[in-house]
VOBA-1610 file (N, C-alpha, C; in pm, whole numbers, padded with zeros to 5 digits, always signed):
BEGIN
Met-04511-08724+00059Met-04549-08649+00177Met-04452-08684+00290Asn-04406-08582+00361Asn-04316-08604+00473Asn-04397-08645+00596Thr-04332-08718+00682Thr-04395-08764+00805Thr-04329-08695+00923Ile-04410-08652+01014Ile-04360-08594+01138Ile-04404-08685+01252Arg-04309-08729+01330Arg-04342-08814+01446Arg-04346-08724+01569Leu-04449-08744+01647Leu-04470-08660+01764Leu-04495-08750+01884Thr-04417-08732+01988Thr-04441-08805+02111Thr-04547-08729+02190Val-04654-08797+02221Val-04765-08732+02289Val-04736-08731+02439Thr-04687-08617+02484Thr-04659-08597+02626Thr-04790-08551+02693Pro-04793-08546+02824Pro-04915-08497+02890Pro-04952-08354+02847Glu-04852-08271+02822Glu-04880-08135+02778Glu-04942-08134+02639Ile-04887-08215+02549Ile-04943-08223+02413Ile-05082-08283+02418Arg-05103-08382+02505Arg-05236-08442+02520Arg-05336-08335+02564Asp-05298-08249+02658Asp-05387-08142+02703Asp-05423-08049+02588Val-05323-08012+02508Val-05347-07924+02394Val-05439-07991+02293Leu-05412-08117+02263Leu-05497-08189+02167Leu-05640-08202+02219Asp-05656-08223+02349Asp-05791-08233+02407Asp-05867-08102+02392Val-05798-07991+02416Val-05861-07860+02401Val-05901-07838+02255Leu-05808-07867+02165Leu-05836-07847+02022Leu-05942-07944+01971Lys-05950-08062+02029Lys-06052-08159+01990Lys-06192-08105+02023Arg-06202-08031+02133Arg-06331-07968+02167Arg-06363-07856+02069Lys-06260-07790+02019Lys-06281-07681+01924Lys-06315-07735+01784Tyr-06254-07847+01747Tyr-06274-07908+01614Tyr-06317-08054+01630Pro-06436-08081+01681Pro-06475-08219+01711Pro-06475-08316+01592Pro-06508-08273+01471Pro-06510-08374+01363Pro-06372-08412+01310Leu-06268-08340+01349Leu-06136-08365+01292Leu-06058-08469+01372Ser-05973-08542+01300Ser-05881-08635+01366Ser-05765-08555+01424Glu-05685-08620+01508Glu-05573-08548+01569Glu-05473-08497+01465Pro-05437-08575+01361Pro-05347-08520+01259Pro-05409-08399+01187Glu-05540-08404+01161Glu-05606-08290+01096Glu-05607-08168+01187Ile-05629-08193+01315Ile-05627-08083+01414Ile-05489-08018+01416Leu-05385-08097+01412Leu-05249-08041+01411Leu-05225-07959+01286Lys-05275-08004+01173Lys-05260-07928+01048Lys-05331-07792+01060Val-05454-07794+01113Val-05529-07669+01128Val-05459-07576+01226Ala-05412-07630+01338Ala-05344-07549+01439Ala-05217-07487+01383Leu-05139-07566+01308Leu-05018-07512+01247Leu-05052-07405+01143Ser-05158-07427+01070Ser-05201-07328+00971Ser-05242-07198+01039Glu-05320-07208+01148Glu-05361-07088+01222Glu-05239-07016+01279Phe-05147-07092+01335Phe-05026-07033+01392Phe-04947-06961+01283Tyr-04931-07025+01168Tyr-04858-06964+01057Tyr-04925-06834+01013Thr-05057-06835+01001Thr-05131-06716+00959Thr-05111-06602+01059Lys-05122-06633+01187Lys-05107-06530+01290Lys-04965-06472+01294Thr-04866-06557+01270Thr-04728-06507+01282Thr-04678-06439+01155Thr-04743-06463+01043Thr-04696-06401+00919Thr-04775-06278+00879Gln-04893-06259+00936Gln-04970-06140+00904Gln-04911-06022+00979His-04914-05908+00915His-04863-05787+00979His-04966-05738+01079Thr-04920-05713+01199Thr-05009-05659+01300Thr-05001-05507+01297Ile-05111-05444+01325Ile-05116-05299+01324Ile-05092-05249+01466Asp-05000-05158+01479Asp-04970-05098+01609Asp-05060-04976+01624Ile-05175-04996+01689Ile-05275-04891+01703Ile-05220-04770+01778Lys-05143-04794+01883Lys-05088-04682+01960Lys-04997-04597+01872Asn-04915-04661+01791Asn-04825-04589+01702Asn-04905-04510+01598Leu-05009-04574+01541Leu-05091-04504+01443Leu-05161-04383+01505Thr-05209-04399+01628Thr-05274-04288+01697Thr-05177-04173+01719Asn-05056-04206+01763Asn-04955-04102+01785Asn-04918-04031+01656Gln-04903-04108+01547Gln-04871-04046+01418Gln-04986-03957+01371Gly-05107-04006+01385Gly-05224-03927+01345Gly-05233-03798+01424Arg-05208-03806+01554Arg-05211-03687+01639Arg-05104-03587+01595Lys-04985-03639+01560Lys-04876-03552+01517Lys-04912-03480+01386Tyr-04966-03555+01289Tyr-05005-03494+01161Tyr-05119-03395+01180Phe-05216-03431+01266Phe-05328-03342+01291Phe-05281-03214+01359Ser-05188-03228+01453Ser-05132-03112+01522Ser-05061-03019+01424Ala-04983-03077+01332Ala-04914-02996+01231Ala-05015-02925+01141Trp-05121-02996+01103Trp-05225-02936+01018Trp-05295-02822+01092Leu-05320-02842+01222Leu-05385-02737+01301Leu-05297-02613+01310Lys-05168-02632+01325Lys-05077-02517+01332Lys-05084-02435+01205Lys-05100-02503+01090Lys-05116-02430+00964Lys-05246-02352+00963Gln-05345-02400+01040Gln-05474-02331+01051Gln-05470-02222+01158Gly-05356-02213+01229Gly-05342-02113+01334Gly-05402-02155+01467Lys-05414-02285+01488Lys-05475-02336+01612Lys-05379-02434+01679Glu-05402-02457+01808Glu-05322-02552+01885Glu-05410-02669+01925Ile-05355-02789+01915Ile-05432-02909+01946Ile-05475-02913+02092Asn-05395-02860+02182Asn-05426-02866+02325Asn-05537-02771+02367Thr-05565-02671+02286Thr-05669-02574+02322Thr-05801-02601+02250Leu-05806-02707+02173Leu-05922-02738+02091Leu-06009-02843+02158Ser-06141-02820+02159Ser-06231-02923+02211Ser-06249-03030+02105Glu-06297-03144+02146Glu-06319-03254+02050Glu-06420-03214+01944Glu-06525-03145+01986Glu-06629-03101+01892Glu-06572-03002+01790Asp-06489-02910+01837Asp-06427-02812+01745Asp-06333-02885+01646Ala-06263-02986+01695Ala-06173-03062+01607Ala-06253-03132+01497Tyr-06366-03195+01534Tyr-06449-03261+01434Tyr-06505-03161+01333Asp-06544-03044+01382Asp-06596-02942+01291Asp-06488-02896+01192Leu-06365-02877+01242Leu-06255-02838+01154Leu-06229-02943+01047Ile-06230-03068+01087Ile-06204-03177+00992Ile-06318-03184+00892Lys-06440-03174+00939Lys-06557-03184+00852Lys-06559-03075+00748Asn-06513-02957+00786Asn-06517-02841+00697Asn-06386-02818+00623Ala-06293-02909+00636Ala-06161-02891+00572Ala-06170-02907+00422
//
């Protein structure tokens, strides 16, 4: 097992104190392992760009509406749901 030496600066102490409140039964080395694991998970998982998905969905829906002979800007939300439901 490799060893990592860490100088506990006041900033690191503050972080460890916060994490100690979050994980009270864990020792400081265990807390660091959990924190690194959480950080790794967050940075390696693909995030979904909701705004981009919404724009793409609107573009595809608009193209589909044009095939139906309708315009997205002239359609009420209720009419759009009815069209989708009956598609």
